[in-house]
C-alpha positions in Angstrom: 75.5 -71.4 -10.6 74.8 -73.8 -7.8 75.1 -70.9 -5.3 72.3 -69.0 -7.0 69.9 -71.9 -7.4 66.7 -71.1 -5.5 67.8 -67.5 -4.9 66.8 -66.1 -8.3 63.0 -66.3 -7.6 61.0 -64.6 -4.9 60.4 -66.6 -1.7 57.1 -68.3 -1.2 54.3 -67.0 0.9 54.6 -68.6 4.4 58.4 -68.8 4.3 59.9 -68.1 7.7 63.1 -66.1 7.8 65.5 -65.7 10.7 63.0 -67.7 12.8 61.3 -64.4 13.3 59.4 -63.2 10.1 56.8 -65.0 8.0 56.2 -63.8 4.4 52.6 -62.7 4.0 52.9 -61.5 0.3 55.3 -60.2 -2.3 54.9 -56.4 -2.5 57.2 -55.8 -5.5 60.6 -56.2 -7.0 63.1 -54.0 -8.6 66.5 -54.5 -10.2 68.3 -55.2 -7.0 65.8 -56.6 -4.5 62.4 -58.1 -3.7 60.2 -56.5 -1.1 57.8 -58.6 1.0 55.2 -57.8 3.6 56.1 -60.0 6.6 54.5 -60.7 9.9 56.7 -60.8 13.0 56.4 -64.1 14.9 54.8 -65.3 17.0 51.9 -65.2 14.6 49.0 -63.1 15.6 51.3 -60.5 17.2 50.0 -58.1 14.6 53.4 -56.5 13.8 53.7 -56.2 10.0 57.0 -55.1 8.4 58.5 -54.7 5.0 61.3 -57.0 4.3 63.8 -56.1 1.5 65.8 -59.1 0.2 68.9 -58.5 -1.9 68.4 -60.1 -5.2 71.4 -61.8 -6.8 72.0 -60.3 -10.3 75.1 -62.1 -11.5 77.0 -65.3 -11.2 80.3 -63.3 -10.7 81.3 -63.7 -7.1 83.1 -60.4 -6.9 80.1 -58.5 -8.3 77.8 -60.3 -5.8 80.1 -59.5 -3.0 80.1 -55.8 -4.0 76.3 -55.7 -4.1 76.2 -57.4 -0.7 78.6 -54.8 0.7 76.5 -51.9 -0.6 73.3 -53.5 0.8 74.9 -53.8 4.2 76.2 -50.2 3.9 72.6 -49.1 3.1 71.3 -51.0 6.2 73.8 -49.3 8.5 73.1 -45.9 7.1 69.3 -46.2 7.3 69.4 -47.7 10.8 70.6 -44.4 12.2 68.0 -42.2 10.5 65.0 -40.6 12.3 62.6 -38.7 10.0 58.8 -38.9 9.6 59.0 -39.5 5.9 61.7 -42.2 6.0 60.8 -45.7 7.0 62.3 -46.9 10.3 64.7 -49.8 10.1 64.1 -52.7 12.5 66.5 -55.4 11.6 69.2 -56.6 9.2 70.3 -60.2 8.9 71.4 -63.0 6.7 69.3 -66.2 6.4 70.7 -69.1 4.3 72.8 -66.7 2.2 69.9 -64.2 1.7 70.7 -60.6 3.0 67.5 -59.1 4.4 66.6 -55.6 5.7 63.4 -55.3 7.8 61.8 -51.9 7.9 58.5 -50.1 8.8 55.7 -51.1 6.4 54.2 -48.1 4.8 50.5 -48.5 4.0 49.6 -46.7 0.8 50.5 -46.8 -2.9 53.5 -45.7 -4.8 53.3 -42.3 -6.5 53.7 -44.1 -9.8 50.6 -46.2 -9.2 48.7 -43.1 -8.0 49.7 -41.3 -11.3 48.6 -44.3 -13.4 45.3 -44.7 -11.5 44.4 -41.0 -11.8 44.9 -41.0 -15.5 44.9 -37.2 -15.4 47.0 -34.5 -13.8 47.1 -34.7 -10.0 45.8 -31.8 -7.9 48.3 -29.0 -7.5 47.6 -28.8 -3.8 48.5 -32.5 -3.3 51.6 -32.3 -5.5 52.9 -29.2 -3.6 52.3 -30.9 -0.3 54.2 -34.0 -1.4 57.0 -31.9 -2.9 57.5 -30.1 0.3 57.7 -33.4 2.2 60.1 -34.9 -0.3 62.3 -31.8 -0.1 62.3 -32.0 3.7 63.3 -35.6 3.7 66.1 -35.0 1.1 67.3 -32.0 3.1 67.5 -34.2 6.2 69.5 -36.8 4.3 71.8 -34.2 2.8 72.7 -32.6 6.1 73.8 -35.9 7.7 77.6 -36.3 8.2 78.6 -37.7 5.9 75.8 -36.6 3.6 73.4 -39.3 2.3 72.6 -39.0 -1.4 69.5 -40.9 -2.5 70.2 -41.8 -6.1 67.0 -43.7 -6.9 64.3 -40.9 -6.5 61.5 -41.8 -8.8 57.7 -42.2 -8.5 57.9 -45.9 -7.9 60.0 -45.3 -4.8 57.7 -42.7 -3.2 54.8 -44.0 -1.1 51.7 -41.9 -0.8 49.5 -42.6 2.3 46.1 -41.4 3.2 47.7 -38.6 5.2 50.4 -37.6 2.7 53.8 -39.1 2.0 
């Protein structure tokens, strides 16, 4: 229990991680991680990133170790990818026991939020355009060796920008 103290809540705005990233705001959190918008230091450099922090889910050391191993595996896999619809990975590190993945910050809103805000069916032309982009990204992942299977495809994990996905 002592190991998890302080790690079960999101980090405060202004927290500096790895002496390189300052938390600007909490973007969201899912079952396994929190995602923050962070500014690369020195302040004022203007570089904004998304930082995904592995979120401890259990007090069982073996389960936490497995989750950490999978998170590191995700970081290694993502680091080697180069596709217009997949965020670029900038960094992976541990800070005071917190595993963090730094990636390109995508300006926009999740498809889930877009659906909720629209409160009506989306335009077919938009949906078809997004579907083609999603299929292109998934095809790219599936043709890697070994193939990468994205098992968490859902509207909350798809970002829609002003120019598309």
